[in-house]
C-alpha positions in Angstrom: -0.4 29.5 5.1 -2.9 27.1 6.7 -5.8 29.0 5.1 -4.1 28.8 1.7 -3.7 25.0 2.0 -7.3 24.6 3.0 -8.4 26.7 0.1 -6.3 24.7 -2.3 -7.7 21.4 -0.9 -11.2 22.7 -1.3 -10.5 23.7 -4.9 -9.0 20.3 -5.7 -12.0 18.5 -4.1 -14.4 20.8 -6.0 -12.7 20.2 -9.3 -12.8 16.4 -8.8 -16.6 16.6 -8.0 -17.1 18.8 -11.1 -15.3 16.3 -13.3 -17.3 13.5 -11.9 -20.6 15.2 -12.5 -19.6 16.3 -16.0 -18.7 12.7 -16.8 -22.0 11.4 -15.5 -23.8 14.1 -17.5 -22.0 13.0 -20.6 -22.9 9.4 -20.0 -26.5 10.2 -19.5 -26.6 12.3 -22.7 -25.1 9.4 -24.7 -27.5 6.9 -23.1 -30.4 9.2 -24.1 -29.1 9.4 -27.7 -28.7 5.6 -27.9 -32.3 5.2 -26.7 -33.7 7.4 -29.5 -34.4 5.8 -32.9 -31.8 6.7 -35.5 -34.4 8.5 -37.7 -35.0 11.1 -34.9 -31.4 12.0 -34.4 -29.9 15.2 -35.8 -26.6 15.2 -37.6 -24.8 16.7 -34.6 -26.3 13.9 -32.4 -25.2 11.3 -34.9 -21.7 12.8 -34.9 -21.6 12.7 -31.0 -22.7 9.0 -31.1 -20.1 8.2 -33.7 -17.4 10.0 -31.7 -18.5 8.2 -28.5 -18.5 4.8 -30.3 -15.0 5.5 -31.7 -13.7 6.5 -28.2 -15.2 3.3 -26.7 -13.7 1.2 -29.5 -10.3 2.8 -28.9 -10.7 2.2 -25.2 -11.6 -1.5 -25.7 -8.6 -1.8 -28.1 -6.3 -0.3 -25.5 -7.8 -2.5 -22.8 -7.3 -5.7 -24.9 -3.7 -4.6 -25.8 -3.0 -3.9 -22.1 -4.4 -7.3 -21.1 -2.2 -9.1 -23.7 0.8 -7.1 -22.6 0.1 -8.0 -19.0 -0.3 -11.7 -19.8 3.0 -11.6 -21.7 4.7 -9.9 -18.8 3.4 -12.4 -16.3 4.4 -15.3 -18.6 7.9 -13.9 -18.9 8.2 -13.5 -15.1 7.0 -17.0 -14.6 9.5 -18.3 -17.2 12.3 -16.4 -15.6 11.4 -17.6 -12.2 11.3 -21.2 -13.5 14.6 -20.8 -15.2 16.1 -19.4 -12.0 14.7 -22.2 -10.0 16.1 -24.8 -12.4 19.5 -23.1 -12.5 19.6 -22.8 -8.7 17.5 -25.8 -7.7 20.2 -27.4 -5.5 20.9 -24.2 -3.6 17.1 -23.5 -3.1 16.5 -27.1 -1.9 19.5 -26.7 0.4 18.1 -23.5 1.9 14.7 -25.2 2.4 16.3 -28.0 4.2 18.2 -25.6 6.5 15.0 -23.7 7.2 13.1 -26.8 8.0 15.8 -28.1 10.3 16.1 -24.7 12.1 12.3 -24.6 12.6 12.2 -28.2 13.9 15.2 -27.6 16.3 14.7 -24.1 17.7 11.8 -24.9 20.1 13.2 -28.2 21.4 15.4 -26.6 24.1 12.6 -24.4 25.3 10.1 -27.2 25.5 12.6 -29.4 27.4 12.3 -27.1 30.4 9.8 -27.6 33.1 9.2 -23.8 33.1 9.5 -22.8 29.4 8.6 -19.1 30.2 12.0 -18.8 31.9 13.9 -19.8 28.8 16.8 -17.6 27.7 19.2 -18.1 24.8 22.8 -17.3 25.8 24.6 -18.3 22.7 23.4 -19.5 19.2 25.7 -20.8 16.5 24.1 -21.6 13.1 26.5 -22.8 10.4 27.5 -25.4 7.8 30.1 -27.9 8.8 31.6 -31.2 7.7 31.0 -34.4 9.6 32.7 -37.5 8.4 33.4 -35.7 5.1 29.7 -34.9 4.5 28.2 -31.4 4.8 25.9 -30.8 7.7 23.8 -27.9 8.9 24.6 -27.4 12.5 22.7 -25.5 15.2 24.2 -25.0 18.7 22.3 -23.3 21.5 23.5 -22.5 25.0 20.4 -21.8 27.0 19.2 -21.4 30.5 16.0 -21.7 32.5 15.0 -21.8 36.1 14.2 -25.0 38.0 11.5 -25.6 40.6 13.7 -23.8 43.2 14.1 -20.7 41.1 17.8 -21.5 40.4 18.9 -20.7 36.8 20.5 -23.7 35.2 22.5 -23.7 31.9 22.4 -26.4 29.3 23.8 -26.9 25.8 21.8 -28.2 22.8 23.1 -29.3 19.4 21.1 -30.2 16.4 22.3 -31.1 12.9 21.2 -32.6 9.6 23.1 -33.8 6.6 22.5 -31.4 3.7 23.4 -33.7 0.9 20.7 -36.2 1.7 17.1 -35.0 1.5 15.8 -37.8 3.6 18.3 -37.7 6.4 16.9 -37.4 9.9 17.5 -34.5 12.2 19.8 -35.5 15.0 19.9 -33.6 18.3 21.3 -33.9 21.8 21.5 -32.1 25.1 24.6 -31.9 27.3 25.7 -29.9 30.3 
């Protein structure tokens, strides 16, 4: 079985090399024909040149058509993405605010410790709530770390931001 697979692999590689050299040979032949003056070409060589030019022309036409199609497809994708953004702008902006708030708040508890390498999160709550009738994005972390004596101490951290106001500050506090 292994020998058969090796033989098949060698045949495939050999066939690929053969195709490559045949293509190169054909290109060299066409280049030689193009370098000759038209008066020295035989009718068969003229036919070969005409066929090659027709093939090249078709290839260029297909390439141009493909590029146009690709541009149309990209423009359509951009248009759809823009429409989606405009239709869901509020939700997208809200998610961006949540992400920014989370990134801003997630390292504060760790950096508040004297020995940040001992930081461990015990409980994390990440949710939307209402505060004074306004929506907030709320992050609550129970964490622990060791002090200078190697004793593990627990603390609680909360952080929130109003979602309906893009310029609202991030509020955070620690408590035991």
